[in-house]
All heavy atoms as a GROMACS GRO file, in nm:
protein
  585
    1MET      N    1  -1.911  -8.279 -11.074
    1MET     CA    2  -1.805  -8.354 -11.135
    1MET      C    3  -1.697  -8.378 -11.031
    1MET      O    4  -1.664  -8.290 -10.952
    1MET     CB    5  -1.747  -8.279 -11.254
    1MET     CG    6  -1.622  -8.344 -11.306
    1MET     SD    7  -1.539  -8.273 -11.452
    1MET     CE    8  -1.569  -8.103 -11.446
    2CYS      N    9  -1.642  -8.495 -11.030
    2CYS     CA   10  -1.531  -8.528 -10.941
    2CYS      C   11  -1.406  -8.544 -11.024
    2CYS      O   12  -1.410  -8.589 -11.137
    2CYS     CB   13  -1.558  -8.659 -10.868
    2CYS     SG   14  -1.699  -8.651 -10.758
    3LEU      N   15  -1.294  -8.505 -10.966
    3LEU     CA   16  -1.168  -8.528 -11.034
    3LEU      C   17  -1.060  -8.552 -10.930
    3LEU      O   18  -1.074  -8.516 -10.814
    3LEU     CB   19  -1.131  -8.411 -11.125
    3LEU     CG   20  -1.094  -8.281 -11.059
    3LEU    CD1   21  -0.960  -8.237 -11.116
    3LEU    CD2   22  -1.198  -8.176 -11.089
    4ALA      N   23  -0.955  -8.616 -10.973
    4ALA     CA   24  -0.841  -8.640 -10.887
    4ALA      C   25  -0.742  -8.526 -10.904
    4ALA      O   26  -0.719  -8.479 -11.015
    4ALA     CB   27  -0.776  -8.773 -10.922
    5LEU      N   28  -0.688  -8.480 -10.794
    5LEU     CA   29  -0.593  -8.369 -10.796
    5LEU      C   30  -0.454  -8.418 -10.762
    5LEU      O   31  -0.437  -8.503 -10.675
    5LEU     CB   32  -0.632  -8.263 -10.693
    5LEU     CG   33  -0.762  -8.189 -10.716
    5LEU    CD1   34  -0.791  -8.097 -10.599
    5LEU    CD2   35  -0.753  -8.108 -10.844
    6PRO      N   36  -0.352  -8.362 -10.826
    6PRO     CA   37  -0.215  -8.396 -10.787
    6PRO      C   38  -0.184  -8.332 -10.652
    6PRO      O   39  -0.217  -8.216 -10.629
    6PRO     CB   40  -0.128  -8.333 -10.896
    6PRO     CG   41  -0.219  -8.270 -10.993
    6PRO     CD   42  -0.357  -8.272 -10.940
    7ALA      N   43  -0.124  -8.410 -10.564
    7ALA     CA   44  -0.085  -8.360 -10.432
    7ALA      C   45   0.049  -8.421 -10.395
    7ALA      O   46   0.079  -8.535 -10.433
    7ALA     CB   47  -0.191  -8.397 -10.329
    8GLN      N   48   0.127  -8.345 -10.320
    8GLN     CA   49   0.258  -8.393 -10.279
    8GLN      C   50   0.250  -8.454 -10.140
    8GLN      O   51   0.187  -8.397 -10.049
    8GLN     CB   52   0.358  -8.278 -10.279
    8GLN     CG   53   0.500  -8.323 -10.253
    8GLN     CD   54   0.599  -8.209 -10.266
    8GLN    OE1   55   0.570  -8.095 -10.234
    8GLN    NE2   56   0.718  -8.242 -10.314
    9ILE      N   57   0.315  -8.568 -10.122
    9ILE     CA   58   0.318  -8.635  -9.993
    9ILE      C   59   0.417  -8.562  -9.903
    9ILE      O   60   0.534  -8.547  -9.937
    9ILE     CB   61   0.360  -8.784 -10.008
    9ILE    CG1   62   0.260  -8.859 -10.098
    9ILE    CG2   63   0.373  -8.850  -9.872
    9ILE    CD1   64   0.119  -8.864 -10.044
   10ILE      N   65   0.367  -8.516  -9.786
   10ILE     CA   66   0.454  -8.442  -9.694
   10ILE      C   67   0.476  -8.516  -9.562
   10ILE      O   68   0.563  -8.476  -9.485
   10ILE     CB   69   0.400  -8.300  -9.668
   10ILE    CG1   70   0.259  -8.302  -9.609
   10ILE    CG2   71   0.402  -8.218  -9.798
   10ILE    CD1   72   0.210  -8.166  -9.562
   11ALA      N   73   0.399  -8.621  -9.536
   11ALA     CA   74   0.419  -8.704  -9.416
   11ALA      C   75   0.356  -8.840  -9.441
   11ALA      O   76   0.255  -8.850  -9.512
   11ALA     CB   77   0.356  -8.638  -9.294
   12ILE      N   78   0.418  -8.942  -9.384
   12ILE     CA   79   0.367  -9.079  -9.400
   12ILE      C   80   0.363  -9.146  -9.263
   12ILE      O   81   0.458  -9.136  -9.186
   12ILE     CB   82   0.455  -9.162  -9.495
   12ILE    CG1   83   0.454  -9.103  -9.635
   12ILE    CG2   84   0.410  -9.308  -9.498
   12ILE    CD1   85   0.549  -9.170  -9.733
   13ASP      N   86   0.251  -9.214  -9.234
   13ASP     CA   87   0.239  -9.296  -9.113
   13ASP      C   88   0.231  -9.441  -9.158
   13ASP      O   89   0.124  -9.490  -9.195
   13ASP     CB   90   0.114  -9.258  -9.034
   13ASP     CG   91   0.096  -9.342  -8.909
   13ASP    OD1   92   0.183  -9.426  -8.879
   13ASP    OD2   93  -0.007  -9.324  -8.842
   14PRO      N   94   0.345  -9.512  -9.157
   14PRO     CA   95   0.346  -9.650  -9.208
   14PRO      C   96   0.258  -9.745  -9.125
   14PRO      O   97   0.206  -9.843  -9.178
   14PRO     CB   98   0.492  -9.692  -9.201
   14PRO     CG   99   0.566  -9.587  -9.130
   14PRO     CD  100   0.476  -9.468  -9.115
   15ALA      N  101   0.237  -9.714  -8.998
   15ALA     CA  102   0.155  -9.800  -8.914
   15ALA      C  103   0.010  -9.804  -8.961
   15ALA      O  104  -0.056  -9.908  -8.954
   15ALA     CB  105   0.161  -9.753  -8.769
   16SER      N  106  -0.040  -9.691  -9.011
   16SER     CA  107  -0.180  -9.686  -9.055
   16SER      C  108  -0.195  -9.685  -9.206
   16SER      O  109  -0.306  -9.684  -9.257
   16SER     CB  110  -0.247  -9.560  -8.998
   16SER     OG  111  -0.187  -9.444  -9.052
   17ASN      N  112  -0.082  -9.682  -9.278
   17ASN     CA  113  -0.082  -9.674  -9.425
   17ASN      C  114  -0.155  -9.548  -9.473
   17ASN      O  115  -0.223  -9.549  -9.575
   17ASN     CB  116  -0.142  -9.800  -9.488
   17ASN     CG  117  -0.088  -9.824  -9.627
   17ASN    OD1  118   0.021  -9.782  -9.662
   17ASN    ND2  119  -0.166  -9.893  -9.709
   18MET      N  120  -0.138  -9.440  -9.396
   18MET     CA  121  -0.197  -9.311  -9.429
   18MET      C  122  -0.085  -9.210  -9.450
   18MET      O  123   0.028  -9.229  -9.404
   18MET     CB  124  -0.288  -9.262  -9.316
   18MET     CG  125  -0.409  -9.350  -9.290
   18MET     SD  126  -0.532  -9.344  -9.423
   18MET     CE  127  -0.598  -9.179  -9.402
   19ALA      N  128  -0.117  -9.102  -9.521
   19ALA     CA  129  -0.020  -8.997  -9.546
   19ALA      C  130  -0.090  -8.862  -9.540
   19ALA      O  131  -0.212  -8.853  -9.553
   19ALA     CB  132   0.044  -9.015  -9.683
   20THR      N  133  -0.011  -8.759  -9.522
   20THR     CA  134  -0.060  -8.622  -9.537
   20THR      C  135  -0.012  -8.575  -9.673
   20THR      O  136   0.106  -8.586  -9.706
   20THR     CB  137  -0.004  -8.531  -9.426
   20THR    OG1  138  -0.040  -8.584  -9.299
   20THR    CG2  139  -0.060  -8.389  -9.440
   21ALA      N  140  -0.107  -8.526  -9.752
   21ALA     CA  141  -0.076  -8.476  -9.885
   21ALA      C  142  -0.109  -8.327  -9.889
   21ALA      O  143  -0.200  -8.281  -9.819
   21ALA     CB  144  -0.156  -8.551  -9.991
   22SER      N  145  -0.036  -8.253  -9.972
   22SER     CA  146  -0.053  -8.109  -9.978
   22SER      C  147  -0.076  -8.063 -10.122
   22SER      O  148  -0.005  -8.104 -10.213
   22SER     CB  149   0.073  -8.042  -9.923
   22SER     OG  150   0.067  -7.904  -9.939
   23VAL      N  151  -0.176  -7.977 -10.137
   23VAL     CA  152  -0.199  -7.904 -10.262
   23VAL      C  153  -0.200  -7.758 -10.223
   23VAL      O  154  -0.295  -7.710 -10.162
   23VAL     CB  155  -0.334  -7.941 -10.328
   23VAL    CG1  156  -0.356  -7.856 -10.452
   23VAL    CG2  157  -0.341  -8.087 -10.361
   24GLY      N  158  -0.090  -7.690 -10.251
   24GLY     CA  159  -0.079  -7.551 -10.206
   24GLY      C  160  -0.082  -7.547 -10.055
   24GLY      O  161  -0.005  -7.615  -9.988
   25ASN      N  162  -0.174  -7.468 -10.001
   25ASN     CA  163  -0.187  -7.456  -9.856
   25ASN      C  164  -0.288  -7.554  -9.797
   25ASN      O  165  -0.310  -7.552  -9.676
   25ASN     CB  166  -0.227  -7.313  -9.818
   25ASN     CG  167  -0.118  -7.214  -9.851
   25ASN    OD1  168   0.001  -7.245  -9.844
   25ASN    ND2  169  -0.157  -7.094  -9.890
   26VAL      N  170  -0.348  -7.636  -9.879
   26VAL     CA  171  -0.448  -7.732  -9.832
   26VAL      C  172  -0.379  -7.865  -9.804
   26VAL      O  173  -0.309  -7.919  -9.889
   26VAL     CB  174  -0.560  -7.751  -9.936
   26VAL    CG1  175  -0.660  -7.855  -9.890
   26VAL    CG2  176  -0.629  -7.618  -9.964
   27LYS      N  177  -0.402  -7.916  -9.683
   27LYS     CA  178  -0.345  -8.045  -9.647
   27LYS      C  179  -0.458  -8.141  -9.614
   27LYS      O  180  -0.559  -8.103  -9.557
   27LYS     CB  181  -0.252  -8.029  -9.527
   27LYS     CG  182  -0.129  -7.947  -9.562
   27LYS     CD  183  -0.043  -7.920  -9.443
   27LYS     CE  184   0.078  -7.836  -9.479
   27LYS     NZ  185   0.051  -7.714  -9.550
   28VAL      N  186  -0.439  -8.267  -9.654
   28VAL     CA  187  -0.544  -8.366  -9.635
   28VAL      C  188  -0.480  -8.501  -9.602
   28VAL      O  189  -0.370  -8.532  -9.649
   28VAL     CB  190  -0.634  -8.375  -9.761
   28VAL    CG1  191  -0.556  -8.425  -9.881
   28VAL    CG2  192  -0.756  -8.460  -9.736
   29GLU      N  193  -0.550  -8.579  -9.521
   29GLU     CA  194  -0.506  -8.714  -9.491
   29GLU      C  195  -0.559  -8.807  -9.601
   29GLU      O  196  -0.676  -8.801  -9.637
   29GLU     CB  197  -0.560  -8.760  -9.356
   29GLU     CG  198  -0.505  -8.681  -9.239
   29GLU     CD  199  -0.354  -8.694  -9.225
   29GLU    OE1  200  -0.304  -8.809  -9.223
   29GLU    OE2  201  -0.286  -8.591  -9.218
   30VAL      N  202  -0.470  -8.890  -9.655
   30VAL     CA  203  -0.509  -8.982  -9.762
   30VAL      C  204  -0.460  -9.122  -9.731
   30VAL      O  205  -0.357  -9.141  -9.668
   30VAL     CB  206  -0.455  -8.937  -9.901
   30VAL    CG1  207  -0.512  -8.803  -9.940
   30VAL    CG2  208  -0.305  -8.933  -9.904
   31SER      N  209  -0.536  -9.219  -9.779
   31SER     CA  210  -0.497  -9.358  -9.766
   31SER      C  211  -0.398  -9.394  -9.876
   31SER      O  212  -0.414  -9.353  -9.991
   31SER     CB  213  -0.620  -9.448  -9.778
   31SER     OG  214  -0.581  -9.584  -9.786
   32LEU      N  215  -0.298  -9.473  -9.840
   32LEU     CA  216  -0.200  -9.521  -9.937
   32LEU      C  217  -0.228  -9.667  -9.975
   32LEU      O  218  -0.143  -9.733 -10.035
   32LEU     CB  219  -0.059  -9.508  -9.881
   32LEU     CG  220  -0.012  -9.367  -9.848
   32LEU    CD1  221   0.127  -9.370  -9.786
   32LEU    CD2  222  -0.015  -9.279  -9.971
   33ALA      N  223  -0.346  -9.716  -9.943
   33ALA     CA  224  -0.380  -9.858  -9.965
   33ALA      C  225  -0.373  -9.899 -10.112
   33ALA      O  226  -0.351 -10.016 -10.142
   33ALA     CB  227  -0.519  -9.888  -9.909
   34LEU      N  228  -0.390  -9.806 -10.204
   34LEU     CA  229  -0.397  -9.840 -10.346
   34LEU      C  230  -0.267  -9.820 -10.422
   34LEU      O  231  -0.260  -9.848 -10.541
   34LEU     CB  232  -0.508  -9.758 -10.414
   34LEU     CG  233  -0.648  -9.774 -10.355
   34LEU    CD1  234  -0.746  -9.679 -10.425
   34LEU    CD2  235  -0.694  -9.917 -10.366
   35VAL      N  236  -0.164  -9.770 -10.354
   35VAL     CA  237  -0.036  -9.744 -10.421
   35VAL      C  238   0.079  -9.807 -10.344
   35VAL      O  239   0.072  -9.825 -10.223
   35VAL     CB  240  -0.011  -9.593 -10.438
   35VAL    CG1  241  -0.106  -9.532 -10.538
   35VAL    CG2  242  -0.016  -9.521 -10.307
   36ASP      N  243   0.184  -9.841 -10.416
   36ASP     CA  244   0.304  -9.898 -10.355
   36ASP      C  245   0.419  -9.800 -10.365
   36ASP      O  246   0.423  -9.716 -10.454
   36ASP     CB  247   0.344 -10.027 -10.427
   36ASP     CG  248   0.244 -10.139 -10.408
   36ASP    OD1  249   0.187 -10.149 -10.297
   36ASP    OD2  250   0.222 -10.215 -10.504
   37ASP      N  251   0.514  -9.815 -10.275
   37ASP     CA  252   0.641  -9.743 -10.282
   37ASP      C  253   0.627  -9.591 -10.286
   37ASP      O  254   0.697  -9.524 -10.361
   37ASP     CB  255   0.724  -9.789 -10.402
   37ASP     CG  256   0.753  -9.938 -10.399
   37ASP    OD1  257   0.777  -9.990 -10.288
   37ASP    OD2  258   0.752 -10.002 -10.505
   38VAL      N  259   0.537  -9.536 -10.207
   38VAL     CA  260   0.524  -9.391 -10.199
   38VAL      C  261   0.622  -9.340 -10.094
   38VAL      O  262   0.633  -9.395  -9.985
   38VAL     CB  263   0.380  -9.349 -10.162
   38VAL    CG1  264   0.370  -9.200 -10.140
   38VAL    CG2  265   0.284  -9.394 -10.269
   39ALA      N  266   0.695  -9.233 -10.128
   39ALA     CA  267   0.793  -9.174 -10.038
   39ALA      C  268   0.762  -9.026 -10.020
   39ALA      O  269   0.689  -8.966 -10.098
   39ALA     CB  270   0.933  -9.192 -10.094
   40LEU      N  271   0.821  -8.968  -9.916
   40LEU     CA  272   0.807  -8.824  -9.895
   40LEU      C  273   0.851  -8.749 -10.020
   40LEU      O  274   0.952  -8.783 -10.081
   40LEU     CB  275   0.891  -8.779  -9.776
   40LEU     CG  276   0.844  -8.824  -9.638
   40LEU    CD1  277   0.942  -8.776  -9.532
   40LEU    CD2  278   0.705  -8.774  -9.608
   41GLY      N  279   0.773  -8.650 -10.057
   41GLY     CA  280   0.805  -8.569 -10.175
   41GLY      C  281   0.742  -8.619 -10.303
   41GLY      O  282   0.737  -8.546 -10.401
   42ASP      N  283   0.694  -8.744 -10.304
   42ASP     CA  284   0.628  -8.797 -10.424
   42ASP      C  285   0.496  -8.724 -10.447
   42ASP      O  286   0.433  -8.674 -10.354
   42ASP     CB  287   0.596  -8.946 -10.408
   42ASP     CG  288   0.717  -9.036 -10.425
   42ASP    OD1  289   0.822  -8.989 -10.471
   42ASP    OD2  290   0.705  -9.156 -10.392
   43TYR      N  291   0.456  -8.720 -10.573
   43TYR     CA  292   0.324  -8.667 -10.610
   43TYR      C  293   0.231  -8.784 -10.639
   43TYR      O  294   0.272  -8.883 -10.700
   43TYR     CB  295   0.333  -8.576 -10.733
   43TYR     CG  296   0.384  -8.439 -10.700
   43TYR    CD1  297   0.521  -8.414 -10.695
   43TYR    CD2  298   0.297  -8.334 -10.673
   43TYR    CE1  299   0.570  -8.288 -10.664
   43TYR    CE2  300   0.345  -8.208 -10.642
   43TYR     CZ  301   0.481  -8.186 -10.638
   43TYR     OH  302   0.528  -8.061 -10.606
   44VAL      N  303   0.107  -8.771 -10.592
   44VAL     CA  304   0.005  -8.873 -10.616
   44VAL      C  305  -0.122  -8.804 -10.663
   44VAL      O  306  -0.142  -8.685 -10.638
   44VAL     CB  307  -0.024  -8.956 -10.488
   44VAL    CG1  308   0.097  -9.038 -10.446
   44VAL    CG2  309  -0.070  -8.867 -10.373
   45LEU      N  310  -0.206  -8.879 -10.733
   45LEU     CA  311  -0.340  -8.829 -10.765
   45LEU      C  312  -0.432  -8.868 -10.650
   45LEU      O  313  -0.438  -8.985 -10.612
   45LEU     CB  314  -0.390  -8.890 -10.895
   45LEU     CG  315  -0.325  -8.838 -11.022
   45LEU    CD1  316  -0.381  -8.910 -11.144
   45LEU    CD2  317  -0.344  -8.688 -11.036
   46VAL      N  318  -0.503  -8.768 -10.595
   46VAL     CA  319  -0.589  -8.791 -10.479
   46VAL      C  320  -0.735  -8.775 -10.519
   46VAL      O  321  -0.772  -8.676 -10.583
   46VAL     CB  322  -0.556  -8.691 -10.365
   46VAL    CG1  323  -0.651  -8.708 -10.248
   46VAL    CG2  324  -0.411  -8.708 -10.321
   47HIS      N  325  -0.814  -8.874 -10.481
   47HIS     CA  326  -0.959  -8.870 -10.505
   47HIS      C  327  -1.029  -8.939 -10.390
   47HIS      O  328  -0.990  -9.048 -10.350
   47HIS     CB  329  -0.992  -8.940 -10.637
   47HIS     CG  330  -1.137  -8.944 -10.669
   47HIS    ND1  331  -1.211  -8.831 -10.695
   47HIS    CD2  332  -1.223  -9.047 -10.678
   47HIS    CE1  333  -1.337  -8.866 -10.719
   47HIS    NE2  334  -1.346  -8.995 -10.710
   48VAL      N  335  -1.128  -8.872 -10.334
   48VAL     CA  336  -1.210  -8.920 -10.222
   48VAL      C  337  -1.127  -8.986 -10.111
   48VAL      O  338  -1.163  -9.091 -10.059
   48VAL     CB  339  -1.327  -9.010 -10.266
   48VAL    CG1  340  -1.428  -8.933 -10.345
   48VAL    CG2  341  -1.281  -9.134 -10.340
   49GLY      N  342  -1.016  -8.921 -10.074
   49GLY     CA  343  -0.938  -8.968  -9.961
   49GLY      C  344  -0.837  -9.077  -9.990
   49GLY      O  345  -0.774  -9.130  -9.899
   50TYR      N  346  -0.821  -9.112 -10.115
   50TYR     CA  347  -0.726  -9.216 -10.154
   50TYR      C  348  -0.625  -9.162 -10.253
   50TYR      O  349  -0.661  -9.090 -10.346
   50TYR     CB  350  -0.799  -9.334 -10.222
   50TYR     CG  351  -0.876  -9.419 -10.125
   50TYR    CD1  352  -1.007  -9.389 -10.093
   50TYR    CD2  353  -0.817  -9.530 -10.065
   50TYR    CE1  354  -1.078  -9.466 -10.003
   50TYR    CE2  355  -0.888  -9.608  -9.977
   50TYR     CZ  356  -1.018  -9.576  -9.945
   50TYR     OH  357  -1.088  -9.652  -9.856
   51ALA      N  358  -0.501  -9.202 -10.234
   51ALA     CA  359  -0.400  -9.180 -10.337
   51ALA      C  360  -0.421  -9.290 -10.440
   51ALA      O  361  -0.414  -9.408 -10.408
   51ALA     CB  362  -0.260  -9.189 -10.277
   52LEU      N  363  -0.454  -9.251 -10.563
   52LEU     CA  364  -0.486  -9.350 -10.666
   52LEU      C  365  -0.362  -9.406 -10.733
   52LEU      O  366  -0.356  -9.525 -10.764
   52LEU     CB  367  -0.577  -9.288 -10.772
   52LEU     CG  368  -0.712  -9.238 -10.722
   52LEU    CD1  369  -0.789  -9.173 -10.836
   52LEU    CD2  370  -0.792  -9.349 -10.658
   53ASN      N  371  -0.265  -9.320 -10.760
   53ASN     CA  372  -0.138  -9.365 -10.818
   53ASN      C  373  -0.035  -9.254 -10.808
   53ASN      O  374  -0.069  -9.138 -10.790
   53ASN     CB  375  -0.155  -9.411 -10.963
   53ASN     CG  376  -0.204  -9.302 -11.055
   53ASN    OD1  377  -0.306  -9.239 -11.027
   53ASN    ND2  378  -0.135  -9.280 -11.164
   54LYS      N  379   0.092  -9.292 -10.817
   54LYS     CA  380   0.199  -9.194 -10.819
   54LYS      C  381   0.205  -9.132 -10.958
   54LYS      O  382   0.176  -9.198 -11.057
   54LYS     CB  383   0.334  -9.259 -10.788
   54LYS     CG  384   0.348  -9.301 -10.645
   54LYS     CD  385   0.486  -9.345 -10.601
   54LYS     CE  386   0.583  -9.393 -10.699
   54LYS     NZ  387   0.711  -9.436 -10.642
   55ILE      N  388   0.245  -9.005 -10.962
   55ILE     CA  389   0.264  -8.940 -11.091
   55ILE      C  390   0.397  -8.866 -11.089
   55ILE      O  391   0.450  -8.829 -10.984
   55ILE     CB  392   0.149  -8.845 -11.128
   55ILE    CG1  393   0.134  -8.732 -11.027
   55ILE    CG2  394   0.019  -8.920 -11.145
   55ILE    CD1  395   0.035  -8.625 -11.070
   56ASP      N  396   0.448  -8.843 -11.205
   56ASP     CA  397   0.573  -8.772 -11.225
   56ASP      C  398   0.560  -8.628 -11.176
   56ASP      O  399   0.457  -8.564 -11.197
   56ASP     CB  400   0.605  -8.776 -11.375
   56ASP     CG  401   0.729  -8.702 -11.410
   56ASP    OD1  402   0.838  -8.758 -11.388
   56ASP    OD2  403   0.718  -8.588 -11.460
   57GLU      N  404   0.664  -8.576 -11.111
   57GLU     CA  405   0.660  -8.440 -11.058
   57GLU      C  406   0.633  -8.338 -11.168
   57GLU      O  407   0.553  -8.245 -11.150
   57GLU     CB  408   0.791  -8.406 -10.988
   57GLU     CG  409   0.793  -8.266 -10.931
   57GLU     CD  410   0.921  -8.233 -10.856
   57GLU    OE1  411   1.017  -8.312 -10.860
   57GLU    OE2  412   0.923  -8.125 -10.794
   58ASP      N  413   0.697  -8.353 -11.284
   58ASP     CA  414   0.674  -8.258 -11.393
   58ASP      C  415   0.528  -8.257 -11.436
   58ASP      O  416   0.470  -8.151 -11.460
   58ASP     CB  417   0.762  -8.292 -11.514
   58ASP     CG  418   0.909  -8.261 -11.490
   58ASP    OD1  419   0.939  -8.177 -11.402
   58ASP    OD2  420   0.993  -8.322 -11.557
   59GLU      N  421   0.468  -8.375 -11.447
   59GLU     CA  422   0.327  -8.385 -11.485
   59GLU      C  423   0.237  -8.321 -11.380
   59GLU      O  424   0.141  -8.250 -11.412
   59GLU     CB  425   0.288  -8.531 -11.509
   59GLU     CG  426   0.154  -8.549 -11.575
   59GLU     CD  427   0.147  -8.490 -11.715
   59GLU    OE1  428   0.248  -8.490 -11.786
   59GLU    OE2  429   0.037  -8.444 -11.753
   60ALA      N  430   0.268  -8.345 -11.252
   60ALA     CA  431   0.191  -8.286 -11.143
   60ALA      C  432   0.197  -8.134 -11.150
   60ALA      O  433   0.095  -8.065 -11.139
   60ALA     CB  434   0.242  -8.336 -11.009
   61LEU      N  435   0.317  -8.081 -11.168
   61LEU     CA  436   0.334  -7.935 -11.172
   61LEU      C  437   0.265  -7.874 -11.294
   61LEU      O  438   0.208  -7.764 -11.285
   61LEU     CB  439   0.481  -7.899 -11.167
   61LEU     CG  440   0.552  -7.938 -11.036
   61LEU    CD1  441   0.700  -7.906 -11.044
   61LEU    CD2  442   0.487  -7.874 -10.915
   62LYS      N  443   0.269  -7.943 -11.408
   62LYS     CA  444   0.198  -7.895 -11.528
   62LYS      C  445   0.048  -7.890 -11.503
   62LYS      O  446  -0.020  -7.794 -11.540
   62LYS     CB  447   0.227  -7.985 -11.648
   62LYS     CG  448   0.364  -7.967 -11.706
   62LYS     CD  449   0.384  -8.064 -11.822
   62LYS     CE  450   0.528  -8.066 -11.870
   62LYS     NZ  451   0.549  -8.168 -11.974
   63THR      N  452  -0.004  -7.994 -11.439
   63THR     CA  453  -0.148  -7.999 -11.410
   63THR      C  454  -0.187  -7.889 -11.314
   63THR      O  455  -0.288  -7.820 -11.334
   63THR     CB  456  -0.186  -8.136 -11.352
   63THR    OG1  457  -0.150  -8.238 -11.446
   63THR    CG2  458  -0.334  -8.145 -11.321
   64LEU      N  459  -0.108  -7.868 -11.209
   64LEU     CA  460  -0.136  -7.761 -11.113
   64LEU      C  461  -0.128  -7.624 -11.181
   64LEU      O  462  -0.207  -7.533 -11.150
   64LEU     CB  463  -0.042  -7.770 -10.994
   64LEU     CG  464  -0.066  -7.893 -10.904
   64LEU    CD1  465   0.047  -7.906 -10.802
   64LEU    CD2  466  -0.202  -7.886 -10.836
   65ALA      N  467  -0.036  -7.608 -11.276
   65ALA     CA  468  -0.026  -7.482 -11.351
   65ALA      C  469  -0.151  -7.459 -11.435
   65ALA      O  470  -0.199  -7.345 -11.447
   65ALA     CB  471   0.099  -7.482 -11.439
   66LEU      N  472  -0.206  -7.566 -11.492
   66LEU     CA  473  -0.331  -7.553 -11.569
   66LEU      C  474  -0.445  -7.511 -11.479
   66LEU      O  475  -0.530  -7.430 -11.518
   66LEU     CB  476  -0.364  -7.685 -11.639
   66LEU     CG  477  -0.277  -7.719 -11.760
   66LEU    CD1  478  -0.309  -7.860 -11.811
   66LEU    CD2  479  -0.298  -7.617 -11.871
   67PHE      N  480  -0.451  -7.566 -11.357
   67PHE     CA  481  -0.553  -7.522 -11.262
   67PHE      C  482  -0.537  -7.373 -11.233
   67PHE      O  483  -0.636  -7.300 -11.227
   67PHE     CB  484  -0.544  -7.600 -11.130
   67PHE     CG  485  -0.596  -7.742 -11.137
   67PHE    CD1  486  -0.529  -7.843 -11.071
   67PHE    CD2  487  -0.710  -7.774 -11.208
   67PHE    CE1  488  -0.576  -7.974 -11.076
   67PHE    CE2  489  -0.758  -7.904 -11.214
   67PHE     CZ  490  -0.691  -8.004 -11.147
   68ALA      N  491  -0.413  -7.328 -11.216
   68ALA     CA  492  -0.387  -7.186 -11.190
   68ALA      C  493  -0.431  -7.101 -11.308
   68ALA      O  494  -0.492  -6.996 -11.290
   68ALA     CB  495  -0.239  -7.167 -11.160
   69GLU      N  496  -0.401  -7.148 -11.430
   69GLU     CA  497  -0.441  -7.076 -11.551
   69GLU      C  498  -0.593  -7.063 -11.560
   69GLU      O  499  -0.645  -6.963 -11.610
   69GLU     CB  500  -0.392  -7.154 -11.674
   69GLU     CG  501  -0.307  -7.073 -11.767
   69GLU     CD  502  -0.260  -7.158 -11.884
   69GLU    OE1  503  -0.336  -7.177 -11.980
   69GLU    OE2  504  -0.144  -7.206 -11.875
   70ALA      N  505  -0.663  -7.164 -11.512
   70ALA     CA  506  -0.809  -7.163 -11.516
   70ALA      C  507  -0.868  -7.081 -11.400
   70ALA      O  508  -0.989  -7.074 -11.386
   70ALA     CB  509  -0.861  -7.307 -11.510
   71GLY      N  510  -0.780  -7.022 -11.318
   71GLY     CA  511  -0.828  -6.939 -11.209
   71GLY      C  512  -0.865  -7.015 -11.084
   71GLY      O  513  -0.938  -6.965 -11.000
   72LEU      N  514  -0.815  -7.136 -11.071
   72LEU     CA  515  -0.852  -7.218 -10.957
   72LEU      C  516  -0.756  -7.209 -10.839
   72LEU      O  517  -0.777  -7.272 -10.738
   72LEU     CB  518  -0.866  -7.364 -11.000
   72LEU     CG  519  -0.973  -7.391 -11.105
   72LEU    CD1  520  -0.969  -7.537 -11.151
   72LEU    CD2  521  -1.109  -7.356 -11.052
   73THR      N  522  -0.650  -7.130 -10.852
   73THR     CA  523  -0.557  -7.115 -10.740
   73THR      C  524  -0.618  -7.021 -10.637
   73THR      O  525  -0.699  -6.935 -10.670
   73THR     CB  526  -0.421  -7.060 -10.784
   73THR    OG1  527  -0.442  -6.937 -10.850
   73THR    CG2  528  -0.348  -7.156 -10.872
   74GLY      N  529  -0.578  -7.041 -10.514
   74GLY     CA  530  -0.629  -6.957 -10.406
   74GLY      C  531  -0.765  -6.999 -10.356
   74GLY      O  532  -0.813  -6.948 -10.257
   75GLN      N  533  -0.827  -7.094 -10.422
   75GLN     CA  534  -0.955  -7.146 -10.377
   75GLN      C  535  -0.931  -7.273 -10.297
   75GLN      O  536  -0.831  -7.338 -10.311
   75GLN     CB  537  -1.045  -7.179 -10.496
   75GLN     CG  538  -1.079  -7.058 -10.580
   75GLN     CD  539  -1.170  -7.096 -10.697
   75GLN    OE1  540  -1.225  -7.203 -10.701
   75GLN    NE2  541  -1.183  -7.005 -10.790
   76ALA      N  542  -1.024  -7.306 -10.212
   76ALA     CA  543  -1.013  -7.430 -10.134
   76ALA      C  544  -1.042  -7.547 -10.226
   76ALA      O  545  -1.149  -7.558 -10.284
   76ALA     CB  546  -1.113  -7.428 -10.019
   77TYR      N  547  -0.943  -7.630 -10.244
   77TYR     CA  548  -0.961  -7.750 -10.325
   77TYR      C  549  -1.033  -7.855 -10.240
   77TYR      O  550  -0.996  -7.876 -10.125
   77TYR     CB  551  -0.827  -7.809 -10.369
   77TYR     CG  552  -0.748  -7.720 -10.459
   77TYR    CD1  553  -0.638  -7.652 -10.412
   77TYR    CD2  554  -0.783  -7.706 -10.592
   77TYR    CE1  555  -0.564  -7.571 -10.496
   77TYR    CE2  556  -0.708  -7.626 -10.676
   77TYR     CZ  557  -0.599  -7.558 -10.627
   77TYR     OH  558  -0.525  -7.479 -10.710
   78GLU      N  559  -1.132  -7.919 -10.294
   78GLU     CA  560  -1.200  -8.024 -10.222
   78GLU      C  561  -1.138  -8.156 -10.264
   78GLU      O  562  -1.168  -8.210 -10.370
   78GLU     CB  563  -1.349  -8.024 -10.253
   78GLU     CG  564  -1.427  -8.117 -10.163
   78GLU     CD  565  -1.576  -8.099 -10.180
   78GLU    OE1  566  -1.620  -7.987 -10.210
   78GLU    OE2  567  -1.646  -8.197 -10.166
   79ILE      N  568  -1.045  -8.207 -10.180
   79ILE     CA  569  -0.973  -8.328 -10.217
   79ILE      C  570  -0.994  -8.438 -10.113
   79ILE      O  571  -0.912  -8.524 -10.096
   79ILE     CB  572  -0.823  -8.301 -10.239
   79ILE    CG1  573  -0.757  -8.242 -10.116
   79ILE    CG2  574  -0.802  -8.212 -10.359
   79ILE    CD1  575  -0.608  -8.226 -10.128
   80HIS      N  576  -1.104  -8.433 -10.043
   80HIS     CA  577  -1.128  -8.532  -9.936
   80HIS      C  578  -1.151  -8.663  -9.991
   80HIS      O  579  -1.148  -8.739 -10.052
   80HIS     CB  580  -1.243  -8.490  -9.846
   80HIS     CG  581  -1.367  -8.456  -9.921
   80HIS    ND1  582  -1.461  -8.548  -9.956
   80HIS    CD2  583  -1.412  -8.340  -9.970
   80HIS    CE1  584  -1.560  -8.489 -10.020
   80HIS    NE2  585  -1.531  -8.364 -10.032
   0.00000   0.00000   0.00000
């Protein structure tokens, strides 16, 4: 099963339209080609290397808390 994970944007390269996104201690390079107006600190849903859309910080944190409740924290998230 594949799913999109909430990740926070921690760096943006406007020249390549790429960003570094973080989920806990895992950092991944993602394309911003599918979303507009992404800024540092924004949360996005990441799937197969693409930021699919921006999401509200509260919603992102609630979703990450549910992952933690399910015992998924501390594991390597596959968000490539």
